[in-house]
C-alpha positions in Angstrom: 30.4 -75.8 -25.8 26.7 -75.8 -27.2 24.7 -72.9 -26.8 20.7 -73.5 -26.3 18.1 -71.1 -27.6 16.8 -68.8 -25.5 13.2 -70.1 -24.7 10.4 -67.8 -25.4 7.3 -67.4 -23.5 4.0 -67.5 -24.4 0.9 -64.7 -24.4 0.5 -65.4 -20.2 3.6 -66.1 -19.9 4.5 -62.8 -20.3 1.6 -61.3 -19.4 2.5 -62.9 -15.6 5.3 -61.4 -15.9 5.0 -57.8 -16.6 2.3 -57.4 -14.0 4.7 -59.4 -11.6 7.5 -56.3 -12.2 4.2 -53.8 -12.4 2.7 -55.1 -9.0 6.6 -54.9 -7.4 6.9 -51.2 -8.7 3.4 -49.7 -8.0 2.7 -47.4 -5.3 -0.7 -44.6 -5.1 0.4 -41.5 -5.5 -2.0 -38.8 -3.4 -2.5 -38.3 0.8 -3.7 -41.1 2.6 -6.9 -41.0 4.8 -6.4 -39.4 8.3 -9.9 -38.7 10.0 -10.0 -35.4 11.1 -10.5 -34.1 14.8 -14.4 -33.0 15.4 -15.5 -30.6 18.5 -16.1 -33.3 21.2 -16.9 -31.5 24.6 -15.8 -33.0 28.1 -19.0 -34.0 29.4 -22.2 -32.5 28.8 -23.5 -29.0 29.4 -26.4 -30.9 31.4 -25.8 -31.7 34.3 -27.2 -34.5 36.9 -30.5 -33.3 38.8 -30.3 -32.7 42.5 -29.4 -35.6 45.3 -32.4 -37.2 45.9 -33.9 -36.7 43.0 -36.8 -39.0 42.0 -35.1 -38.9 38.5 -31.8 -38.5 38.7 -30.4 -41.4 37.1 -31.9 -40.4 33.8 -29.4 -38.3 32.8 -26.3 -40.4 34.7 -23.2 -41.1 32.1 -23.1 -44.9 30.5 -21.1 -47.3 33.1 -20.2 -51.0 31.1 -23.2 -52.3 33.5 -26.0 -49.9 32.4 -28.7 -51.6 30.9 -28.4 -49.0 27.6 -30.9 -49.8 24.6 -29.6 -51.9 22.1 -30.6 -52.3 19.0 -34.9 -53.0 20.2 -34.1 -49.7 21.8 -38.5 -49.1 21.6 -38.5 -51.7 23.9 -37.3 -49.4 27.5 -40.8 -48.5 26.7 -42.6 -51.7 28.2 -45.2 -51.5 25.2 -45.8 -54.6 23.3 -48.4 -52.5 20.4 -45.4 -50.5 20.2 -43.0 -52.8 19.5 -45.6 -54.8 16.9 -45.7 -51.5 14.9 -42.1 -50.8 15.3 -41.0 -54.3 14.2 -42.8 -53.3 11.2 -41.0 -50.1 10.3 -38.0 -52.5 9.3 -39.5 -54.6 7.0 -42.7 -52.9 5.3 -41.7 -49.0 5.7 -40.8 -48.0 1.4 -38.6 -45.5 2.6 -37.0 -48.1 4.7 -37.3 -50.2 1.6 -35.8 -47.4 -0.4 -32.6 -47.0 1.2 -31.8 -50.7 2.1 -31.9 -50.3 -2.1 -29.7 -48.1 -2.2 -27.4 -50.0 -0.1 -26.9 -52.9 -2.5 -26.2 -50.5 -5.2 -23.6 -49.0 -4.1 -22.7 -52.5 -3.0 -22.5 -53.9 -6.1 -20.9 -50.7 -7.3 -18.3 -51.8 -5.1 -17.7 -55.3 -6.9 -17.6 -53.3 -10.0 -15.6 -50.5 -9.4 -13.2 -53.5 -8.5 -13.0 -55.9 -11.3 -11.1 -53.5 -12.8 -8.2 -54.2 -11.2 -8.1 -57.6 -13.4 -7.8 -58.7 -16.6 -10.5 -58.2 -19.1 -11.2 -61.5 -21.9 -13.4 -60.9 -24.4 -14.0 -63.2 -27.4 -15.6 -63.0 -30.6 -15.7 -66.4 -33.1 -16.2 -65.7 -36.2 -16.9 -68.5 -39.4 -16.3 -66.7 -43.4 -17.1 -67.8 -47.1 -15.2 -66.3 -49.6 -15.2 -66.6 -52.8 -13.2 -65.3 -55.6 -14.5 -63.7 -58.6 -14.5 -65.4 -61.8 -14.0 -62.2 -63.3 -10.8 -61.1 -62.3 -9.1 -64.8 -62.4 -10.2 -65.3 -65.6 -9.6 -62.0 -67.6 -6.3 -61.4 -65.6 -4.9 -64.5 -64.2 -6.0 -67.1 -66.9 -5.3 -70.7 -65.6 -5.9 -70.9 -62.0 -9.2 -71.7 -61.2 -12.1 -70.2 -58.9 -11.2 -70.9 -54.9 -14.0 -70.5 -52.2 -12.5 -70.1 -49.1 -13.7 -71.1 -45.5 -12.2 -69.6 -42.4 -12.8 -70.6 -38.4 -11.9 -68.0 -35.8 -12.2 -68.6 -32.2 -9.8 -65.6 -30.9 -9.7 -64.4 -27.4 -8.6 -61.3 -26.0 -7.1 -59.9 -23.0 -6.5 -56.4 -21.4 -5.3 -54.8 -18.3 -4.6 -51.5 -17.5 -1.8 -51.6 -14.6 -2.7 -49.9 -11.7 1.1 -48.1 -11.3 0.0 -44.9 -9.3 -3.1 -46.2 -7.1 -5.8 -44.7 -9.1 -7.7 -47.6 -9.3 -6.9 -49.2 -6.1 -8.3 -45.9 -4.8 -11.1 -45.9 -6.7 -11.9 -48.9 -5.4 -11.9 -48.0 -1.6 -13.5 -45.1 -2.7 -16.8 -47.6 -3.8 -16.1 -49.1 -0.3 -16.4 -45.9 1.2 -19.2 -44.4 -0.1 -21.4 -48.1 0.4 -20.1 -47.7 3.6 -21.9 -44.2 3.9 -25.0 -45.6 2.5 -25.2 -48.0 4.7 -25.0 -45.7 7.2 -27.5 -43.7 5.5 -29.7 -47.0 6.1 -29.2 -47.2 9.3 -29.7 -43.4 10.0 -33.5 -43.9 7.3 -34.9 -46.5 9.9 -33.8 -44.4 13.2 -35.6 -41.3 11.7 -38.6 -43.0 10.8 -38.4 -45.8 13.8 -38.8 -42.3 16.1 -41.1 -40.9 14.4 -42.9 -44.0 14.5 -42.7 -43.6 18.4 -42.9 -40.0 18.7 -46.6 -40.6 16.8 -47.7 -43.1 18.1 -46.9 -41.0 22.2 -49.1 -38.2 20.5 -51.7 -40.6 19.2 -52.1 -42.1 23.5 -51.7 -38.1 24.3 -54.9 -37.4 22.2 -56.0 -40.2 24.0 -55.8 -38.7 27.5 -56.8 -35.5 26.5 -60.0 -37.0 25.3 -60.2 -39.1 28.1 -59.7 -36.4 30.3 -62.5 -34.3 28.1 -65.1 -37.1 28.8 -65.0 -37.1 32.5 -65.1 -33.4 32.1 -68.4 -33.6 30.1 -70.0 -35.8 32.6 -68.9 -33.6 35.4 -70.4 -30.4 33.8 -73.6 -32.0 32.6 -73.8 -33.5 36.5 -73.3 -29.7 37.1 -75.8 -28.4 34.9 -78.3 -30.8 36.6 -77.2 -29.0 40.2 -78.2 -25.5 38.5 -81.9 -26.8 36.7 -82.3 -28.4 40.1 -81.4 -25.1 42.0 -83.2 -23.1 38.7 -86.5 -24.7 39.7 -85.9 -24.4 43.8 -86.1 -20.9 42.9 -82.6 -20.3 44.3 -80.4 -19.8 41.4 -81.5 -17.6 37.9 -81.7 -18.9 34.4 -78.5 -16.9 33.4 -76.3 -20.2 36.1 -78.3 -22.7 34.1 -77.0 -20.6 30.1 -73.3 -20.4 31.8 -74.0 -24.0 33.1 -75.4 -25.2 29.8 -72.4 -23.3 27.6 -70.0 -24.8 29.4 -70.2 -28.1 28.7 -71.2 -27.3 24.9 -68.7 -26.1 24.6 -66.7 -29.0 26.1 -68.9 -31.3 24.1 -67.4 -29.8 21.2 -64.2 -29.8 22.3 -64.6 -33.4 22.9 -65.4 -34.0 19.1 -62.7 -32.3 18.0 -60.1 -34.5 19.1 -61.1 -36.8 16.3 -59.2 -35.2 14.2 -55.2 -35.0 15.8 -56.3 -38.9 16.5 -57.0 -39.7 12.8 -53.8 -38.0 12.0 -51.8 -39.9 14.2 -52.8 -43.0 13.5 -53.1 -42.1 9.3 -49.3 -41.3 9.9 -48.5 -44.7 12.0 -50.3 -46.4 8.8 -48.4 -45.2 6.8 -44.5 -45.5 8.6 -45.9 -49.4 8.7 -46.0 -49.7 5.1 -49.9 -49.5 5.5 -52.6 -47.8 4.0 -54.3 -46.0 6.5 -57.5 -48.2 6.5 -56.0 -51.0 7.1 -54.8 -50.0 10.9 -56.6 -49.3 13.8 -55.1 -48.1 17.6 -56.9 -48.9 20.6 -57.3 -46.0 22.7 -55.0 -45.7 25.9 -53.9 -42.7 27.6 -50.7 -42.7 27.6 -49.8 -43.8 31.7 -46.1 -43.3 32.8 -43.2 -41.1 32.2 -40.0 -41.9 29.8 -37.4 -44.6 31.2 -34.1 -43.4 32.4 -31.8 -43.0 29.4 -27.8 -43.7 30.1 -25.9 -41.0 28.2 -22.7 -42.2 28.2 -19.4 -39.8 27.3 -19.8 -37.6 24.7 -16.6 -39.1 22.8 -19.2 -42.0 22.7 -21.8 -40.2 20.5 -19.5 -40.5 17.3 -19.8 -43.9 17.6 -22.7 -44.1 18.3 -25.0 -41.8 15.8 -25.3 -43.7 12.1 -25.1 -40.1 10.3 -21.7 -39.0 11.6 -20.6 -42.5 10.9 -22.1 -41.3 6.7 -20.4 -38.2 7.0 -17.0 -39.4 7.8 -17.1 -42.1 5.6 -18.0 -39.3 3.3 -14.6 -37.9 3.4 -12.8 -41.2 2.9 -14.3 -41.6 0.0 -13.8 -37.7 -1.7 -10.2 -38.3 0.3 -9.3 -41.0 -2.0 -10.3 -39.0 -5.3 -8.0 -36.6 -4.0 -6.1 -39.5 -4.9 -7.6 -40.1 -8.1 -7.5 -37.3 -9.9 -3.3 -36.9 -8.5 -2.4 -40.6 -10.7 -3.9 -38.4 -13.9 -0.8 -36.6 -14.4 1.5 -39.8 -14.5 1.5 -42.1 -17.2 -1.0 -44.8 -17.8 0.5 -48.5 -18.7 -2.0 -51.4 -20.5 -0.9 -54.6 -21.8 -2.7 -56.3 -24.3 -3.1 -60.0 -25.8 -4.8 -61.8 -27.7 -4.5 -65.6 -28.9 -7.0 -68.6 -30.5 -6.8 -70.8 -33.5 -7.5 -69.9 -36.9 -7.6 -72.2 -39.9 -9.3 -73.0 -43.4 -9.3 -76.9 -42.4 -12.6 -77.5 -39.7 -10.4 -80.7 -39.4 -7.5 -78.4 -38.6 -8.9 -75.9 -36.5 -8.4 -76.7 -33.1 -4.7 -78.1 -33.5 -1.5 -77.1 -32.6 0.0 -75.2 -35.7 -2.8 -73.2 -36.4 -2.6 -71.0 -33.2 -1.9 -67.6 -32.6 -1.0 -64.7 -30.4 0.1 -61.4 -30.0 0.8 -59.5 -26.5 2.8 -55.9 -26.5 2.8 -52.9 -23.2 0.9 -48.9 -24.2 1.4 -46.6 -22.6 -0.2 -43.6 -23.0 0.8 -39.9 -21.5 -1.6 -37.1 -21.8 0.9 -33.6 -22.6 -1.3 -30.5 -22.7 -4.8 -30.4 -21.5 -4.3 -26.8 -20.6 -5.5 -26.9 -16.8 -8.3 -29.9 -17.1 -6.3 -32.3 -15.1 -4.9 -29.1 -12.3 -8.3 -27.9 -11.9 -9.6 -31.2 -11.5 -6.9 -32.1 -8.5 -7.9 -29.0 -6.9 -11.6 -29.2 -7.6 -10.5 -33.0 -5.5 -9.5 -31.5 -2.7 -12.2 -28.2 -2.6 -14.8 -31.5 -2.0 -13.1 -33.4 -0.2 -12.5 -30.2 2.2 -16.4 -29.7 1.7 -16.9 -32.9 3.1 -14.7 -32.1 6.8 -17.5 -29.1 7.3 -20.0 -31.5 6.8 -18.5 -33.9 9.2 -17.8 -31.6 12.0 -20.9 -29.6 11.2 -23.3 -32.9 12.0 -20.7 -34.0 15.2 -22.4 -30.5 16.1 -26.3 -31.0 15.3 -25.6 -34.4 17.1 -23.9 -32.4 20.7 -27.1 -30.1 19.5 -29.7 -32.4 20.2 -28.5 -34.8 22.5 -28.7 -31.3 24.5 -31.2 -29.6 23.7 -33.6 -33.5 24.8 -31.6 -33.4 27.9 -32.8 -29.6 28.2 -36.2 -30.9 27.4 -36.5 -33.6 29.5 -35.4 -31.7 32.8 -37.7 -29.0 32.4 -40.3 -30.7 31.6 -39.7 -33.1 35.0 -39.7 -29.0 37.2 -43.2 -28.4 34.9 -44.5 -32.0 35.3 -44.4 -31.0 38.8 -45.3 -27.3 39.5 -48.4 -28.5 37.7 -49.0 -31.6 38.9 -49.7 -29.3 42.3 -51.0 -26.7 40.1 -54.0 -29.1 39.7 -54.8 -30.1 43.1 -54.8 -26.4 44.0 -57.2 -26.3 41.3 -59.5 -29.5 41.7 -59.4 -27.9 45.8 -60.5 -24.2 44.6 -63.3 -25.9 42.7 -64.5 -27.8 45.6 -64.7 -24.7 47.4 -66.6 -22.5 44.7 -68.9 -25.2 44.5 -70.0 -25.5 48.1 -69.7 -21.6 48.3 -72.2 -21.9 45.3 -74.7 -24.2 46.8 -74.5 -22.4 49.8 -75.6 -19.5 48.1 -73.1 -16.7 48.4 -71.5 -16.7 45.3 -73.4 -17.0 41.7 -72.5 -19.8 39.5 -70.0 -17.7 37.8 -67.1 -18.2 40.1 -67.7 -22.2 39.3 -67.7 -22.0 35.7 -63.8 -20.1 36.7 -62.0 -22.6 38.5 -64.2 -25.6 36.3 -62.4 -23.7 33.8 -58.8 -23.5 35.3 -59.1 -26.4 36.8 -59.4 -28.2 33.2 -56.6 -26.1 31.2 -53.8 -27.4 34.7 -55.6 -31.6 33.3 -55.0 -30.6 29.9 -51.1 -29.6 31.0 -50.9 -32.0 32.1 -51.5 -34.8 30.0 -49.1 -32.4 27.3 -46.8 -32.2 29.4 -46.4 -36.6 29.7 -46.8 -36.2 26.3 -44.4 -33.8 25.8 -41.6 -35.8 28.1 -42.3 -39.1 26.2 -41.3 -37.8 23.0 -38.2 -35.2 24.2 -37.4 -39.1 25.7 -37.3 -40.7 22.4 -36.1 -37.7 19.7 -32.9 -38.4 23.1 -32.6 -41.9 22.0 -32.5 -40.8 18.2 -30.0 -37.7 19.5 -27.2 -41.1 21.4 -28.4 -43.2 17.6 -31.1 -45.6 19.2 -28.3 -48.3 20.9 -26.2 -48.3 17.3 -22.4 -48.6 16.4 -20.2 -48.2 14.1 -18.5 -51.2 14.3 -21.4 -52.6 12.5 -20.4 -50.6 9.5 -19.6 -54.1 6.7 -16.1 -54.2 6.3 -14.7 -54.7 2.3 -14.7 -58.3 2.7 -18.4 -58.2 3.6 -18.8 -55.8 1.1 -17.4 -58.1 -1.6 -19.3 -61.6 -0.1 -22.6 -59.6 -0.1 -22.8 -59.7 3.6 
């Protein structure tokens, strides 16, 4: 019986065999991630308005048929100019562009970390000439001729660290979680600046409303001034009446001028939010008209999926969890496979021939024997960092519910205040009419008219302010609810790898 000599595997075959054996035995040390619980109420504290309220739909829980804002949430206000400005935030706002660049950086970091799962192959071709010394040859090795040698070398080196205990895989998962958190932070930044623009927009037009109110008031005061002058000329009014009417008029004119400061600041802020210098944007004057539209709130548990900042905090928890496993994998030995192959010869014609080949392959184990508690401290630090992200996540959830409740309460209270202020304006206007009639009849002095004018103007300004605050509160509520965003849009690992 003739025995056949065993066939020696080449370097690639040895690497493949070793890799297959290692992968079959590989495991991951450390805790598997599970999302911690967060305090979620069964319902919002703010209850719907009483039956028959004209604004009852504002606080009702969203149903599947509700037309809740999705993506372009600002379109619920039906304002074409606001729509055009909001569209520019996503593409021109410099803070949003910075957040988008940070997301791309985090996404590229995933690819860089993932490359550690595969071998690293390098090459360093070289060409060298050498010649032995004539002096050394002639004095000690008489009879030997001097030699000149040319060496052609084309080596390939491969190094691969086996992920026996999951440290590399956890690093990849951690970088994926960081990239997903960065995406959620990008969406959070976009929502924040879009909401800020909407608030500035309604604030600007609220200023327009107050300015238009003062313009009408100035015209009214001019008529009253002319009335007092006519009565003074007829001898039925005193010079004091004329002076008081003149003072009232000039005070209103000064207030009217002052509104220009606030309006300019709002307009400049809107320009910067859209990525433009203040001089490049002019928003036409137009007072706020309509009250805020109904905004379905949904059930509280849905808020965990609708807020990008909550999604970012949750992904940061997942990344911190992987860091615990990475720290624990340092307690175990590391195995690296090194291999090299190539062609080397002194004859250029034989450089790429089979006899000129060379190769080597072999494993290398590394284990820390003594580090005086460094790895244990790193593992404990990773656990502490994870505990901090859990607390941050739960605080983010609590803050989200607080913001929703705050703005639900603001809308409810401001709605009631708007109704009361409307009644006050009607009553103040009626009181001014009565006072004016009495003044013309000579039964009261002009001070009574001024008093009623002041009360009416205050109530009218309050009416305009409340409408602006209601619109701003509705924007803040949309932002608190996530602006129609959903965590399902966060890119998965495959999307990150392929750059989607």
